[in-house]
N, C-alpha and C positions, 0 to 999 in steps of 0.2 A: 462681497463678490467671491465666488468660488473659483478655484483654478480651472483653466481650460482642460478638458479631458485629453487634449492633444499635447499638453505641456510635458516636456522631457527634461525640465530643469533638474539638475542633480544626477541625471542618468549618464552612464558611460557606454559608448557604442564603439564597435569595430565595423569598418566597411572594407571588405577586400575588393580588389579590382577598383580601388577608389581614385585612380590617377587620371581618369578621363571619362568623358561621356556620361553614361548612366550612373556609374559609381561616384563620380565627382558631384553630380547633381544630388545624389542621395546623401553624401557627406554634408553638403551645404544645407540641405533641408533639415537634417537631423540636428545640426548645430544651430540653425535658426530657431528650432523648437526648444532649444536650451541644453541639448546634450553636449558632453565632451566627446569628441570624435577622434578615434585613432584610424587613420587611413593606411592601408597596407597594399603592397603590390610587389611584383618581381622587379619593377623599374622604380627605384627609390626616387629618382629625380621627379617623376610624374606625381607621386603622392606628396612629395615635399611641396610641389606647386599647389596642389589642392589644399593642403594644410595652411599654406601661406594665404590663400584666398579666403579661407574660412576665418582666419585670424584677422585679416584686413577688414572683414565685414563685422567684426566684433565678437566672433565665436571663439571657442577653445578647441584646438586641434593639434595633433602631432602625427608625424609620418614614421612608418616602420616598413622594413623590407620583409618580404614573405615569398617563399616557394610553397604553395599550398599542396603540392604533390608529396611533400615530405611531412609526415605526421609530427615529427620532432620539431620542425620549424613552426607548425601551427601551435603546438604547445608552448613553444618559446614566445610566440606572438602574444598569446593570452597572458603568460607570465609577465611579459614586459608591460602590458596594459595595466594589469593589476598593480605592479610595482609603481607605476607612474600615477595612476588614478584611483587606486584603492579598491577596485572591483570591476565588475562587468555586468551590464544589464541588457544590452542589445547587441546582437551579432548579425550583420547583413553580409551574407555570403554571395558576393556578386561577381567574382572573377570568372573568366571563361574565354574560350576560343571557338572558332568555327571555320571549317573548310567547305567551300562550295565545290563538291566533286561528285560526279555520278557514282552510284553505288558500285557498278562494275569496274570502275577505275580507282576506287578508294584503296590506298595502300594499307598494308598492315600497320605501318608506323602512324599514318594519319588517324586511323580508327583508334589505335591504342592511345595515342597522345590526347585525342579529343576526350575520350572517356576518363583518362587519367587526370586531366585538369578539371573537366566540367563536373564529373561525378565523384571520383575518388577524392579530389581536392576539396570538393564541397563537403563530403563526409568528414574529412580530416579537420576542417575548420569548425564545423558544427559539433563534432565530438569533443574537441578541446574546449569549446565554449560551454557546451552542455555539462560536461564534467564539473567545470568550475561553478556553474549556476546551481548544480545539485549540491555541491559542498557549501555554497553561500547560504542556501536555504531560504531565499526570498524570491524565487522565480526568475523569469526573464523572458525575452522575446528573441527568437531566431527567425530570420527572414531569408529565404533562399531565392535567388534570381533564377528563374527557369526561362521558359519561352513558349510562344504559341507553337513552336516547332515540336513540342511534346504532345500537343493536342490534335494537330492535323498534319498531314503529310505535305512536304515541300520537295520539289524536285532538286536533287543534288545535295540534300542535307541528311543523308542516312546516318552518318556517324553522329552528327550534331543532334538530330532528333532523338536518336536512341539514348544519348547521354542525358539529354534533358528529360526524357521520359523517366529515366532512373532518378533524376532529381525530384520529380513530382512524387514518386513512390517513396523515396527517402523522407520527404516531408511528412507523408502520412504515417510512416513507421515511427519516426521520432516524435511526432505529435502524440501518438498513442503511448509510447514508452515514457515520455517525459511530462505528459500532462499532469500526472499525479504530483509532480514537483512544482506545479504552477509555471512550467516552462512551455510557452506557446511556440509552435513551429509552423510557419506558413510559407507559401510560395507566391511570388509575383511573376506573372508570365507576360512579358512585354510583347507587343506586336511590332509592326514596322514603326520606326522612329526616325527622327532627323539625324540621329547619330548611328553610325555603323560600327559594330563591334570589331575588335581586333581579329583579323583574318578575313573580314569582309564576307561573312557567310551569307549565301543565298542570293536569289534573283533580285530581291529588293535592294541590295547594295549597288546594283548596276546603275550607271547614269541615266539610262533610258527607261527605268522601271517605274517612274513616278505615276504615269498614267495607269498602269496595271494596279499599283497600290491604291490609288484613289478609287478605281472601279471596284476593287474587292473589299474595300473598307467602307462600311455604312456612313461613317463620319467624313468620308471623302478627303482624308488627309493623313499624314503621318503624325504620330505623337511626338511631343518634345521630351527631353530627358527630365524636365521638371514635372511633367505629367506622370512619369513613372515613379519619380521620387515621392510624390505626395502620398500615394497608397502605402509606401514603405513607412512613412512617418505614422500614418494611421495604425498599421499593424504593430509598430513599435510602442505605441502609446497606450495609456489606460483606456482610451476609447474603444480599443479592441480587446479588452480584458477577457472576453468570453469567445474570442475567435481563435480557433485552433485547428490545424490540419487542412486549411483551405488551399485550393489552387485557383488563384485570382488572375484571369486574363485582363490585361490592361492594353486593349488593342483596338479601341474605337469601334468595336462590334465585329471585327474580322471573323472570329470564330463562330459568330451567330449566322453567318451567311451560308 
């Protein structure tokens, strides 16, 4: 019997924004596939809860505090993971915020903060992970959580959509630069899910939006966090060894409409 191409046994992963929702599901799925998972967030109590749930299910996980807007903090995160686990193979850059505000009413601070966390913070984590993977010399997988908000326009999501559009292009740029090092960089772009991100971005987060979501989604429902996590495991695994620089909508067909 050969090992499953989705097996992550012996791999070490980081998941930022791993304290709730999609990030928690991603951390659990990576651990279930065999990886040791470091979960990181600004809110340490949330990621400690995620790590505890992973361990209770038989996996290996630990929690670390992170402010992704600070490059030095991201470097410290990577250093801590290496110190505890011996290396790094997978980085899932999942943290983010969103404000549902009309473009004409978006404040300078709201726009700046959204870009700072969603795009600059994404680069900070990816850069720290990529530098280490280059030094290690045996490749790796970096997965960025973007959004369908980078692919189509949504009313009230100007700052959020612009930041995630930057994440998509960051993915392509890093895939080109780091591909020669056997470091694969890909994006997962979730559509409407049963979990609402911090900040409650978008019309889909409103209580009366379910009918609109069903009407606009060919599969006629929201996705679950677990359905977003599964493609992350694929992209992290040897099964995706020749997949690099893709923008992958996981949206039930929303962007096909």
